[in-house]
Jmol script that loads the backbone (N, CA, C; Angstrom):
load data "model"
ATOM      1  N   MET A   1     -54.400  18.465 -65.274  1.00  0.00           N
ATOM      2  CA  MET A   1     -52.628  18.529 -65.311  1.00  0.00           C
ATOM      3  C   MET A   1     -52.387  19.619 -66.358  1.00  0.00           C
ATOM      4  N   ARG A   2     -53.043  19.901 -66.993  1.00  0.00           N
ATOM      5  CA  ARG A   2     -52.882  21.332 -67.867  1.00  0.00           C
ATOM      6  C   ARG A   2     -52.708  22.469 -67.162  1.00  0.00           C
ATOM      7  N   THR A   3     -53.708  22.653 -66.155  1.00  0.00           N
ATOM      8  CA  THR A   3     -53.855  23.933 -65.587  1.00  0.00           C
ATOM      9  C   THR A   3     -52.674  23.925 -64.419  1.00  0.00           C
ATOM     10  N   SER A   4     -52.570  22.864 -63.747  1.00  0.00           N
ATOM     11  CA  SER A   4     -51.258  22.598 -62.931  1.00  0.00           C
ATOM     12  C   SER A   4     -49.900  23.072 -63.594  1.00  0.00           C
ATOM     13  N   TYR A   5     -49.902  22.374 -64.580  1.00  0.00           N
ATOM     14  CA  TYR A   5     -48.232  22.791 -66.009  1.00  0.00           C
ATOM     15  C   TYR A   5     -48.432  24.521 -65.628  1.00  0.00           C
ATOM     16  N   LEU A   6     -49.543  24.726 -66.383  1.00  0.00           N
ATOM     17  CA  LEU A   6     -49.666  26.357 -66.712  1.00  0.00           C
ATOM     18  C   LEU A   6     -49.380  27.210 -65.576  1.00  0.00           C
ATOM     19  N   SER A   7     -49.959  26.911 -64.450  1.00  0.00           N
ATOM     20  CA  SER A   7     -49.813  27.660 -62.988  1.00  0.00           C
ATOM     21  C   SER A   7     -48.298  27.868 -62.630  1.00  0.00           C
ATOM     22  N   SER A   8     -47.546  26.535 -62.523  1.00  0.00           N
ATOM     23  CA  SER A   8     -46.158  26.393 -62.309  1.00  0.00           C
ATOM     24  C   SER A   8     -45.647  27.167 -63.218  1.00  0.00           C
ATOM     25  N   LEU A   9     -45.855  27.392 -64.478  1.00  0.00           N
ATOM     26  CA  LEU A   9     -45.098  28.003 -65.629  1.00  0.00           C
ATOM     27  C   LEU A   9     -45.229  29.733 -65.599  1.00  0.00           C
ATOM     28  N   ILE A  10     -46.397  30.062 -65.128  1.00  0.00           N
ATOM     29  CA  ILE A  10     -46.408  31.328 -64.766  1.00  0.00           C
ATOM     30  C   ILE A  10     -45.841  31.863 -63.477  1.00  0.00           C
ATOM     31  N   PHE A  11     -46.062  30.958 -62.359  1.00  0.00           N
ATOM     32  CA  PHE A  11     -45.576  31.227 -61.292  1.00  0.00           C
ATOM     33  C   PHE A  11     -43.789  31.247 -61.073  1.00  0.00           C
ATOM     34  N   ALA A  12     -43.265  30.404 -62.035  1.00  0.00           N
ATOM     35  CA  ALA A  12     -41.827  30.582 -62.410  1.00  0.00           C
ATOM     36  C   ALA A  12     -41.725  31.795 -63.116  1.00  0.00           C
ATOM     37  N   LEU A  13     -42.072  32.143 -64.060  1.00  0.00           N
ATOM     38  CA  LEU A  13     -41.880  33.277 -65.015  1.00  0.00           C
ATOM     39  C   LEU A  13     -42.152  34.772 -63.928  1.00  0.00           C
ATOM     40  N   LEU A  14     -43.252  34.985 -62.978  1.00  0.00           N
ATOM     41  CA  LEU A  14     -43.037  35.909 -61.973  1.00  0.00           C
ATOM     42  C   LEU A  14     -42.070  36.093 -61.369  1.00  0.00           C
ATOM     43  N   ALA A  15     -41.680  34.805 -60.595  1.00  0.00           N
ATOM     44  CA  ALA A  15     -40.638  34.995 -59.867  1.00  0.00           C
ATOM     45  C   ALA A  15     -39.075  35.176 -60.024  1.00  0.00           C
ATOM     46  N   GLY A  16     -39.066  34.626 -61.604  1.00  0.00           N
ATOM     47  CA  GLY A  16     -37.766  35.115 -62.247  1.00  0.00           C
ATOM     48  C   GLY A  16     -37.696  36.619 -62.488  1.00  0.00           C
ATOM     49  N   THR A  17     -38.911  37.074 -62.707  1.00  0.00           N
ATOM     50  CA  THR A  17     -38.956  38.710 -63.532  1.00  0.00           C
ATOM     51  C   THR A  17     -38.600  39.410 -61.886  1.00  0.00           C
ATOM     52  N   SER A  18     -39.211  38.870 -60.842  1.00  0.00           N
ATOM     53  CA  SER A  18     -39.025  39.601 -59.603  1.00  0.00           C
ATOM     54  C   SER A  18     -37.849  39.643 -59.117  1.00  0.00           C
ATOM     55  N   LEU A  19     -37.203  38.236 -59.220  1.00  0.00           N
ATOM     56  CA  LEU A  19     -35.606  38.442 -58.931  1.00  0.00           C
ATOM     57  C   LEU A  19     -34.584  39.299 -59.406  1.00  0.00           C
ATOM     58  N   ALA A  20     -34.878  39.254 -60.808  1.00  0.00           N
ATOM     59  CA  ALA A  20     -34.174  39.980 -61.960  1.00  0.00           C
ATOM     60  C   ALA A  20     -34.195  41.649 -61.672  1.00  0.00           C
ATOM     61  N   VAL A  21     -35.564  41.927 -61.444  1.00  0.00           N
ATOM     62  CA  VAL A  21     -35.812  43.282 -60.925  1.00  0.00           C
ATOM     63  C   VAL A  21     -35.111  43.893 -59.563  1.00  0.00           C
ATOM     64  N   ASN A  22     -35.192  42.960 -58.787  1.00  0.00           N
ATOM     65  CA  ASN A  22     -34.674  43.302 -57.267  1.00  0.00           C
ATOM     66  C   ASN A  22     -33.213  43.369 -57.583  1.00  0.00           C
ATOM     67  N   ALA A  23     -32.714  42.503 -58.193  1.00  0.00           N
ATOM     68  CA  ALA A  23     -30.855  42.126 -58.280  1.00  0.00           C
ATOM     69  C   ALA A  23     -30.386  43.871 -58.991  1.00  0.00           C
ATOM     70  N   ALA A  24     -30.873  43.946 -60.236  1.00  0.00           N
ATOM     71  CA  ALA A  24     -31.033  44.805 -60.718  1.00  0.00           C
ATOM     72  C   ALA A  24     -31.051  46.434 -59.808  1.00  0.00           C
ATOM     73  N   THR A  25     -32.106  46.418 -59.097  1.00  0.00           N
ATOM     74  CA  THR A  25     -32.079  47.717 -58.250  1.00  0.00           C
ATOM     75  C   THR A  25     -31.095  47.695 -56.997  1.00  0.00           C
ATOM     76  N   SER A  26     -30.971  46.533 -56.572  1.00  0.00           N
ATOM     77  CA  SER A  26     -29.780  46.799 -55.321  1.00  0.00           C
ATOM     78  C   SER A  26     -28.411  46.861 -56.072  1.00  0.00           C
ATOM     79  N   ALA A  27     -28.045  46.634 -57.262  1.00  0.00           N
ATOM     80  CA  ALA A  27     -26.824  46.192 -57.745  1.00  0.00           C
ATOM     81  C   ALA A  27     -26.213  47.765 -57.836  1.00  0.00           C
ATOM     82  N   ALA A  28     -27.329  48.792 -58.388  1.00  0.00           N
ATOM     83  CA  ALA A  28     -26.544  50.237 -58.724  1.00  0.00           C
ATOM     84  C   ALA A  28     -27.701  51.056 -57.853  1.00  0.00           C
ATOM     85  N   PRO A  29     -27.540  51.342 -56.340  1.00  0.00           N
ATOM     86  CA  PRO A  29     -28.389  52.326 -55.642  1.00  0.00           C
ATOM     87  C   PRO A  29     -28.270  53.723 -56.185  1.00  0.00           C
ATOM     88  N   ALA A  30     -29.421  54.250 -56.275  1.00  0.00           N
ATOM     89  CA  ALA A  30     -29.435  55.448 -56.717  1.00  0.00           C
ATOM     90  C   ALA A  30     -28.979  56.566 -55.797  1.00  0.00           C
ATOM     91  N   THR A  31     -28.205  57.761 -56.448  1.00  0.00           N
ATOM     92  CA  THR A  31     -27.551  58.635 -55.435  1.00  0.00           C
ATOM     93  C   THR A  31     -28.445  59.912 -55.840  1.00  0.00           C
ATOM     94  N   THR A  32     -28.650  60.429 -54.885  1.00  0.00           N
ATOM     95  CA  THR A  32     -29.323  61.800 -54.637  1.00  0.00           C
ATOM     96  C   THR A  32     -28.504  63.092 -54.511  1.00  0.00           C
ATOM     97  N   PRO A  33     -28.643  64.452 -55.202  1.00  0.00           N
ATOM     98  CA  PRO A  33     -27.770  65.473 -54.950  1.00  0.00           C
ATOM     99  C   PRO A  33     -27.320  65.597 -53.447  1.00  0.00           C
ATOM    100  N   ALA A  34     -28.475  65.396 -52.722  1.00  0.00           N
ATOM    101  CA  ALA A  34     -28.194  65.146 -51.360  1.00  0.00           C
ATOM    102  C   ALA A  34     -27.140  64.455 -50.775  1.00  0.00           C
ATOM    103  N   ASP A  35     -26.699  63.127 -51.249  1.00  0.00           N
ATOM    104  CA  ASP A  35     -25.877  62.219 -50.903  1.00  0.00           C
ATOM    105  C   ASP A  35     -24.483  62.897 -51.673  1.00  0.00           C
ATOM    106  N   VAL A  36     -24.648  63.270 -52.831  1.00  0.00           N
ATOM    107  CA  VAL A  36     -23.234  63.895 -53.439  1.00  0.00           C
ATOM    108  C   VAL A  36     -22.604  65.130 -52.609  1.00  0.00           C
ATOM    109  N   ALA A  37     -23.864  66.274 -52.275  1.00  0.00           N
ATOM    110  CA  ALA A  37     -23.143  67.221 -51.837  1.00  0.00           C
ATOM    111  C   ALA A  37     -23.196  67.339 -50.015  1.00  0.00           C
ATOM    112  N   LYS A  38     -22.906  66.503 -49.202  1.00  0.00           N
ATOM    113  CA  LYS A  38     -23.289  66.507 -47.753  1.00  0.00           C
ATOM    114  C   LYS A  38     -22.320  67.464 -47.021  1.00  0.00           C
ATOM    115  N   PRO A  39     -23.141  68.415 -46.663  1.00  0.00           N
ATOM    116  CA  PRO A  39     -21.789  69.413 -45.992  1.00  0.00           C
ATOM    117  C   PRO A  39     -21.377  68.688 -44.585  1.00  0.00           C
ATOM    118  N   ALA A  40     -19.810  69.192 -44.478  1.00  0.00           N
ATOM    119  CA  ALA A  40     -18.988  68.567 -43.181  1.00  0.00           C
ATOM    120  C   ALA A  40     -19.658  68.881 -41.993  1.00  0.00           C
ATOM    121  N   ILE A  41     -19.692  67.708 -41.258  1.00  0.00           N
ATOM    122  CA  ILE A  41     -20.100  68.066 -39.828  1.00  0.00           C
ATOM    123  C   ILE A  41     -19.465  68.399 -39.102  1.00  0.00           C
ATOM    124  N   SER A  42     -19.380  69.619 -38.288  1.00  0.00           N
ATOM    125  CA  SER A  42     -18.039  69.826 -37.294  1.00  0.00           C
ATOM    126  C   SER A  42     -18.153  69.089 -36.138  1.00  0.00           C
ATOM    127  N   ALA A  43     -17.146  68.678 -35.441  1.00  0.00           N
ATOM    128  CA  ALA A  43     -16.908  67.842 -34.454  1.00  0.00           C
ATOM    129  C   ALA A  43     -17.682  68.975 -32.835  1.00  0.00           C
ATOM    130  N   PRO A  44     -18.178  68.420 -32.157  1.00  0.00           N
ATOM    131  CA  PRO A  44     -18.671  69.257 -30.695  1.00  0.00           C
ATOM    132  C   PRO A  44     -17.514  69.830 -30.106  1.00  0.00           C
ATOM    133  N   LEU A  45     -17.394  70.929 -29.584  1.00  0.00           N
ATOM    134  CA  LEU A  45     -16.734  71.559 -28.785  1.00  0.00           C
ATOM    135  C   LEU A  45     -15.758  70.604 -28.011  1.00  0.00           C
ATOM    136  N   GLY A  46     -14.541  70.335 -28.075  1.00  0.00           N
ATOM    137  CA  GLY A  46     -13.699  69.590 -26.935  1.00  0.00           C
ATOM    138  C   GLY A  46     -13.345  68.210 -27.695  1.00  0.00           C
ATOM    139  N   VAL A  47     -13.799  68.294 -28.918  1.00  0.00           N
ATOM    140  CA  VAL A  47     -13.349  66.923 -29.493  1.00  0.00           C
ATOM    141  C   VAL A  47     -12.513  67.069 -30.932  1.00  0.00           C
ATOM    142  N   GLN A  48     -11.194  66.765 -30.827  1.00  0.00           N
ATOM    143  CA  GLN A  48     -10.421  66.942 -31.877  1.00  0.00           C
ATOM    144  C   GLN A  48     -10.205  65.293 -32.502  1.00  0.00           C
ATOM    145  N   GLY A  49     -10.703  65.332 -33.982  1.00  0.00           N
ATOM    146  CA  GLY A  49     -10.336  64.143 -34.409  1.00  0.00           C
ATOM    147  C   GLY A  49     -11.513  63.248 -33.621  1.00  0.00           C
ATOM    148  N   SER A  50     -10.844  62.075 -33.261  1.00  0.00           N
ATOM    149  CA  SER A  50     -11.419  61.248 -32.358  1.00  0.00           C
ATOM    150  C   SER A  50     -11.022  61.271 -30.892  1.00  0.00           C
ATOM    151  N   LYS A  51     -10.336  62.108 -30.297  1.00  0.00           N
ATOM    152  CA  LYS A  51     -10.033  62.361 -28.953  1.00  0.00           C
ATOM    153  C   LYS A  51     -10.848  63.367 -28.363  1.00  0.00           C
ATOM    154  N   VAL A  52     -11.326  63.514 -27.107  1.00  0.00           N
ATOM    155  CA  VAL A  52     -11.971  64.329 -26.600  1.00  0.00           C
ATOM    156  C   VAL A  52     -10.718  65.159 -25.650  1.00  0.00           C
ATOM    157  N   ASN A  53     -10.615  66.448 -25.536  1.00  0.00           N
ATOM    158  CA  ASN A  53      -9.802  67.127 -24.610  1.00  0.00           C
ATOM    159  C   ASN A  53     -10.748  67.592 -23.491  1.00  0.00           C
ATOM    160  N   LEU A  54     -10.005  67.044 -22.539  1.00  0.00           N
ATOM    161  CA  LEU A  54     -10.352  67.081 -21.127  1.00  0.00           C
ATOM    162  C   LEU A  54     -10.286  68.531 -20.737  1.00  0.00           C
ATOM    163  N   ASN A  55      -9.367  69.421 -20.980  1.00  0.00           N
ATOM    164  CA  ASN A  55      -9.180  70.877 -20.982  1.00  0.00           C
ATOM    165  C   ASN A  55     -10.461  71.891 -21.319  1.00  0.00           C
ATOM    166  N   ALA A  56     -11.298  71.011 -22.432  1.00  0.00           N
ATOM    167  CA  ALA A  56     -12.070  71.933 -23.293  1.00  0.00           C
ATOM    168  C   ALA A  56     -13.526  71.623 -23.800  1.00  0.00           C
ATOM    169  N   ALA A  57     -13.515  70.064 -23.338  1.00  0.00           N
ATOM    170  CA  ALA A  57     -14.599  69.415 -23.645  1.00  0.00           C
ATOM    171  C   ALA A  57     -16.176  69.864 -22.584  1.00  0.00           C
ATOM    172  N   SER A  58     -17.187  69.877 -23.046  1.00  0.00           N
ATOM    173  CA  SER A  58     -18.213  70.365 -22.258  1.00  0.00           C
ATOM    174  C   SER A  58     -18.796  68.939 -21.506  1.00  0.00           C
ATOM    175  N   ALA A  59     -19.610  69.156 -20.463  1.00  0.00           N
ATOM    176  CA  ALA A  59     -20.150  67.991 -20.085  1.00  0.00           C
ATOM    177  C   ALA A  59     -20.810  67.324 -20.683  1.00  0.00           C
ATOM    178  N   GLU A  60     -21.523  67.728 -21.694  1.00  0.00           N
ATOM    179  CA  GLU A  60     -22.484  66.980 -22.675  1.00  0.00           C
ATOM    180  C   GLU A  60     -21.326  65.942 -23.322  1.00  0.00           C
ATOM    181  N   THR A  61     -20.302  66.791 -23.935  1.00  0.00           N
ATOM    182  CA  THR A  61     -19.637  65.991 -24.702  1.00  0.00           C
ATOM    183  C   THR A  61     -18.806  64.887 -23.999  1.00  0.00           C
ATOM    184  N   LEU A  62     -18.650  64.875 -22.814  1.00  0.00           N
ATOM    185  CA  LEU A  62     -17.944  64.144 -21.992  1.00  0.00           C
ATOM    186  C   LEU A  62     -18.705  62.954 -22.010  1.00  0.00           C
ATOM    187  N   GLN A  63     -20.007  62.804 -21.455  1.00  0.00           N
ATOM    188  CA  GLN A  63     -21.062  62.114 -21.588  1.00  0.00           C
ATOM    189  C   GLN A  63     -21.242  61.368 -22.790  1.00  0.00           C
ATOM    190  N   LYS A  64     -21.354  61.943 -23.950  1.00  0.00           N
ATOM    191  CA  LYS A  64     -21.494  61.407 -25.194  1.00  0.00           C
ATOM    192  C   LYS A  64     -20.270  60.571 -25.696  1.00  0.00           C
ATOM    193  N   GLU A  65     -19.016  61.348 -25.465  1.00  0.00           N
ATOM    194  CA  GLU A  65     -18.015  60.541 -25.985  1.00  0.00           C
ATOM    195  C   GLU A  65     -17.053  59.770 -25.236  1.00  0.00           C
ATOM    196  N   LEU A  66     -17.427  59.473 -24.251  1.00  0.00           N
ATOM    197  CA  LEU A  66     -16.882  58.590 -23.321  1.00  0.00           C
ATOM    198  C   LEU A  66     -17.469  57.362 -22.497  1.00  0.00           C
ATOM    199  N   SER A  67     -17.062  56.252 -22.114  1.00  0.00           N
ATOM    200  CA  SER A  67     -17.819  55.298 -21.729  1.00  0.00           C
ATOM    201  C   SER A  67     -17.754  55.284 -20.164  1.00  0.00           C
ATOM    202  N   GLY A  68     -18.608  54.987 -19.602  1.00  0.00           N
ATOM    203  CA  GLY A  68     -19.143  55.002 -18.153  1.00  0.00           C
ATOM    204  C   GLY A  68     -19.212  56.565 -17.635  1.00  0.00           C
ATOM    205  N   ILE A  69     -19.091  57.605 -18.292  1.00  0.00           N
ATOM    206  CA  ILE A  69     -19.441  59.092 -17.788  1.00  0.00           C
ATOM    207  C   ILE A  69     -20.688  59.533 -18.107  1.00  0.00           C
ATOM    208  N   GLY A  70     -21.222  59.470 -17.032  1.00  0.00           N
ATOM    209  CA  GLY A  70     -22.620  60.218 -16.713  1.00  0.00           C
ATOM    210  C   GLY A  70     -22.724  61.759 -16.498  1.00  0.00           C
ATOM    211  N   ALA A  71     -23.908  62.096 -16.141  1.00  0.00           N
ATOM    212  CA  ALA A  71     -23.888  63.465 -15.846  1.00  0.00           C
ATOM    213  C   ALA A  71     -23.091  63.927 -14.541  1.00  0.00           C
ATOM    214  N   ALA A  72     -22.707  63.243 -13.460  1.00  0.00           N
ATOM    215  CA  ALA A  72     -22.149  63.492 -12.150  1.00  0.00           C
ATOM    216  C   ALA A  72     -20.930  63.584 -12.512  1.00  0.00           C
ATOM    217  N   LYS A  73     -20.250  62.407 -13.238  1.00  0.00           N
ATOM    218  CA  LYS A  73     -19.063  62.367 -13.385  1.00  0.00           C
ATOM    219  C   LYS A  73     -18.292  63.532 -14.392  1.00  0.00           C
ATOM    220  N   ALA A  74     -19.262  63.782 -15.232  1.00  0.00           N
ATOM    221  CA  ALA A  74     -18.896  64.622 -16.070  1.00  0.00           C
ATOM    222  C   ALA A  74     -18.766  65.947 -15.654  1.00  0.00           C
ATOM    223  N   ASN A  75     -19.770  66.348 -14.648  1.00  0.00           N
ATOM    224  CA  ASN A  75     -19.548  67.729 -13.902  1.00  0.00           C
ATOM    225  C   ASN A  75     -18.607  67.572 -13.195  1.00  0.00           C
ATOM    226  N   ALA A  76     -18.483  66.443 -12.340  1.00  0.00           N
ATOM    227  CA  ALA A  76     -17.176  66.367 -11.317  1.00  0.00           C
ATOM    228  C   ALA A  76     -15.887  66.795 -12.237  1.00  0.00           C
ATOM    229  N   ILE A  77     -15.778  66.198 -13.894  1.00  0.00           N
ATOM    230  CA  ILE A  77     -14.527  66.365 -14.242  1.00  0.00           C
ATOM    231  C   ILE A  77     -14.378  68.008 -14.634  1.00  0.00           C
ATOM    232  N   ILE A  78     -15.599  68.386 -14.905  1.00  0.00           N
ATOM    233  CA  ILE A  78     -15.635  70.006 -15.148  1.00  0.00           C
ATOM    234  C   ILE A  78     -15.052  71.023 -13.930  1.00  0.00           C
ATOM    235  N   ALA A  79     -15.944  70.450 -12.565  1.00  0.00           N
ATOM    236  CA  ALA A  79     -15.313  71.073 -11.267  1.00  0.00           C
ATOM    237  C   ALA A  79     -13.773  70.838 -11.344  1.00  0.00           C
ATOM    238  N   TYR A  80     -13.234  69.792 -11.270  1.00  0.00           N
ATOM    239  CA  TYR A  80     -11.967  69.615 -11.146  1.00  0.00           C
ATOM    240  C   TYR A  80     -11.047  70.358 -11.869  1.00  0.00           C
ATOM    241  N   ARG A  81     -11.347  70.673 -13.261  1.00  0.00           N
ATOM    242  CA  ARG A  81     -10.676  71.571 -14.331  1.00  0.00           C
ATOM    243  C   ARG A  81     -10.868  72.836 -13.932  1.00  0.00           C
ATOM    244  N   GLU A  82     -11.884  73.230 -13.696  1.00  0.00           N
ATOM    245  CA  GLU A  82     -12.338  74.646 -13.046  1.00  0.00           C
ATOM    246  C   GLU A  82     -11.325  75.124 -11.699  1.00  0.00           C
ATOM    247  N   GLU A  83     -11.356  74.167 -10.631  1.00  0.00           N
ATOM    248  CA  GLU A  83     -10.659  74.179  -9.318  1.00  0.00           C
ATOM    249  C   GLU A  83      -9.112  74.158  -9.564  1.00  0.00           C
ATOM    250  N   HIS A  84      -8.664  73.412 -10.406  1.00  0.00           N
ATOM    251  CA  HIS A  84      -7.294  73.162 -10.542  1.00  0.00           C
ATOM    252  C   HIS A  84      -6.332  73.751 -11.968  1.00  0.00           C
ATOM    253  N   GLY A  85      -7.094  74.440 -12.652  1.00  0.00           N
ATOM    254  CA  GLY A  85      -6.901  75.346 -13.880  1.00  0.00           C
ATOM    255  C   GLY A  85      -6.601  74.027 -14.754  1.00  0.00           C
ATOM    256  N   GLY A  86      -7.154  73.179 -14.913  1.00  0.00           N
ATOM    257  CA  GLY A  86      -6.955  72.284 -16.158  1.00  0.00           C
ATOM    258  C   GLY A  86      -6.112  71.150 -15.980  1.00  0.00           C
ATOM    259  N   PHE A  87      -6.310  69.840 -16.611  1.00  0.00           N
ATOM    260  CA  PHE A  87      -5.491  68.716 -16.722  1.00  0.00           C
ATOM    261  C   PHE A  87      -4.118  69.170 -17.296  1.00  0.00           C
ATOM    262  N   THR A  88      -3.232  68.277 -16.684  1.00  0.00           N
ATOM    263  CA  THR A  88      -1.723  68.389 -17.393  1.00  0.00           C
ATOM    264  C   THR A  88      -1.435  66.850 -17.965  1.00  0.00           C
ATOM    265  N   ALA A  89      -2.020  66.138 -17.507  1.00  0.00           N
ATOM    266  CA  ALA A  89      -1.694  64.740 -18.039  1.00  0.00           C
ATOM    267  C   ALA A  89      -3.217  63.902 -18.031  1.00  0.00           C
ATOM    268  N   VAL A  90      -3.462  63.232 -18.668  1.00  0.00           N
ATOM    269  CA  VAL A  90      -4.431  62.308 -18.620  1.00  0.00           C
ATOM    270  C   VAL A  90      -4.542  61.535 -17.649  1.00  0.00           C
ATOM    271  N   ASP A  91      -3.498  60.976 -17.153  1.00  0.00           N
ATOM    272  CA  ASP A  91      -3.515  60.207 -15.947  1.00  0.00           C
ATOM    273  C   ASP A  91      -3.922  61.149 -14.561  1.00  0.00           C
ATOM    274  N   GLU A  92      -3.854  62.414 -15.013  1.00  0.00           N
ATOM    275  CA  GLU A  92      -4.624  63.076 -13.814  1.00  0.00           C
ATOM    276  C   GLU A  92      -5.897  62.824 -13.597  1.00  0.00           C
ATOM    277  N   LEU A  93      -6.589  62.552 -14.606  1.00  0.00           N
ATOM    278  CA  LEU A  93      -8.163  62.220 -14.468  1.00  0.00           C
ATOM    279  C   LEU A  93      -8.676  61.341 -13.355  1.00  0.00           C
ATOM    280  N   ILE A  94      -7.639  60.373 -13.059  1.00  0.00           N
ATOM    281  CA  ILE A  94      -7.871  59.625 -11.931  1.00  0.00           C
ATOM    282  C   ILE A  94      -8.221  60.383 -10.499  1.00  0.00           C
ATOM    283  N   GLU A  95      -7.709  61.802 -10.280  1.00  0.00           N
ATOM    284  CA  GLU A  95      -7.768  62.419  -9.170  1.00  0.00           C
ATOM    285  C   GLU A  95      -9.061  62.821  -8.852  1.00  0.00           C
ATOM    286  N   VAL A  96     -10.089  62.794 -10.109  1.00  0.00           N
ATOM    287  CA  VAL A  96     -11.668  63.335  -9.833  1.00  0.00           C
ATOM    288  C   VAL A  96     -12.084  62.032  -9.212  1.00  0.00           C
ATOM    289  N   LYS A  97     -13.288  62.665  -8.348  1.00  0.00           N
ATOM    290  CA  LYS A  97     -13.959  61.918  -7.509  1.00  0.00           C
ATOM    291  C   LYS A  97     -14.814  60.876  -8.570  1.00  0.00           C
ATOM    292  N   GLY A  98     -14.957  59.549  -8.035  1.00  0.00           N
ATOM    293  CA  GLY A  98     -15.686  58.797  -9.161  1.00  0.00           C
ATOM    294  C   GLY A  98     -14.912  58.061 -10.243  1.00  0.00           C
ATOM    295  N   ILE A  99     -13.718  58.524 -10.385  1.00  0.00           N
ATOM    296  CA  ILE A  99     -13.161  58.003 -11.699  1.00  0.00           C
ATOM    297  C   ILE A  99     -11.841  57.168 -11.211  1.00  0.00           C
ATOM    298  N   GLY A 100     -11.918  55.809 -11.542  1.00  0.00           N
ATOM    299  CA  GLY A 100     -10.993  54.918 -10.941  1.00  0.00           C
ATOM    300  C   GLY A 100     -10.085  54.735 -11.989  1.00  0.00           C
ATOM    301  N   LYS A 101      -9.330  53.836 -12.145  1.00  0.00           N
ATOM    302  CA  LYS A 101      -8.116  53.266 -12.855  1.00  0.00           C
ATOM    303  C   LYS A 101      -8.857  52.436 -13.974  1.00  0.00           C
ATOM    304  N   ALA A 102      -9.773  51.934 -13.673  1.00  0.00           N
ATOM    305  CA  ALA A 102     -10.596  50.947 -14.766  1.00  0.00           C
ATOM    306  C   ALA A 102     -11.179  51.799 -15.675  1.00  0.00           C
ATOM    307  N   LEU A 103     -11.919  52.972 -15.211  1.00  0.00           N
ATOM    308  CA  LEU A 103     -12.664  53.874 -16.143  1.00  0.00           C
ATOM    309  C   LEU A 103     -11.530  54.586 -16.877  1.00  0.00           C
ATOM    310  N   LEU A 104     -10.394  55.155 -16.072  1.00  0.00           N
ATOM    311  CA  LEU A 104      -9.233  55.685 -17.246  1.00  0.00           C
ATOM    312  C   LEU A 104      -9.117  55.151 -17.939  1.00  0.00           C
ATOM    313  N   ASP A 105      -8.644  53.492 -17.808  1.00  0.00           N
ATOM    314  CA  ASP A 105      -8.091  52.558 -19.012  1.00  0.00           C
ATOM    315  C   ASP A 105      -9.363  52.558 -20.209  1.00  0.00           C
ATOM    316  N   LYS A 106     -10.133  52.406 -19.946  1.00  0.00           N
ATOM    317  CA  LYS A 106     -11.031  52.039 -20.837  1.00  0.00           C
ATOM    318  C   LYS A 106     -11.449  53.369 -21.565  1.00  0.00           C
ATOM    319  N   ASN A 107     -10.911  54.277 -21.194  1.00  0.00           N
ATOM    320  CA  ASN A 107     -10.955  55.384 -22.044  1.00  0.00           C
ATOM    321  C   ASN A 107      -9.817  56.440 -22.534  1.00  0.00           C
ATOM    322  N   ARG A 108      -8.848  55.683 -21.922  1.00  0.00           N
ATOM    323  CA  ARG A 108      -7.622  56.317 -22.237  1.00  0.00           C
ATOM    324  C   ARG A 108      -7.071  56.564 -23.523  1.00  0.00           C
ATOM    325  N   ASP A 109      -7.304  55.890 -24.655  1.00  0.00           N
ATOM    326  CA  ASP A 109      -7.283  56.388 -26.181  1.00  0.00           C
ATOM    327  C   ASP A 109      -8.524  57.028 -26.853  1.00  0.00           C
ATOM    328  N   LYS A 110      -9.417  57.512 -26.129  1.00  0.00           N
ATOM    329  CA  LYS A 110     -10.301  58.814 -26.508  1.00  0.00           C
ATOM    330  C   LYS A 110      -9.852  60.013 -25.737  1.00  0.00           C
ATOM    331  N   LEU A 111      -8.883  60.169 -24.948  1.00  0.00           N
ATOM    332  CA  LEU A 111      -8.413  61.539 -24.295  1.00  0.00           C
ATOM    333  C   LEU A 111      -7.216  62.116 -24.902  1.00  0.00           C
ATOM    334  N   SER A 112      -7.273  63.398 -24.670  1.00  0.00           N
ATOM    335  CA  SER A 112      -6.071  64.046 -24.811  1.00  0.00           C
ATOM    336  C   SER A 112      -6.349  65.534 -23.744  1.00  0.00           C
ATOM    337  N   ILE A 113      -4.991  66.279 -23.807  1.00  0.00           N
ATOM    338  CA  ILE A 113      -5.122  67.247 -22.819  1.00  0.00           C
ATOM    339  C   ILE A 113      -4.808  68.688 -23.629  1.00  0.00           C
ATOM    340  N   ASP A 114      -4.818  68.686 -24.992  1.00  0.00           N
ATOM    341  CA  ASP A 114      -4.245  69.554 -25.958  1.00  0.00           C
ATOM    342  C   ASP A 114      -4.957  70.720 -25.985  1.00  0.00           C
TER     343      ASP A 114
END
end "model"
wireframe off; spacefill off
backbone 0.3
color backbone group
C-alpha cells in the first residue's frame, strides 16, 4: 500500500512539474534576431499588392497566383498580350483561348491591368 501511495505521489509531482515547464515555455516564445530583423520580400514581377497585372506578369507568376491557370493557359495569356499589345480591361481575358467566364470570375478579384 505504501509503495503504491509513494508511486502515485511521485507521478503526480513529475506530471505537475512537466505541465508547469511546458506552459511557461509556450506562454513566452523566444524571439531570435532573425525574427526581429527580417528583410522585406519583394513581390514577383507583375504582382502589385495582392493583384496580378495581366500586362506585366510572367507565365510563372500567372501560374502561381491565379487559380486554374497552368502552363498552357499562362503561355496563351502571354501570347495574346504580345499579339494584341496588352489588355485594356480585365474582361478581355475571356478572349484568350482556354479562358472561360467561370475561370475569369474565379480570378477577377486577383487581376489588374495597371
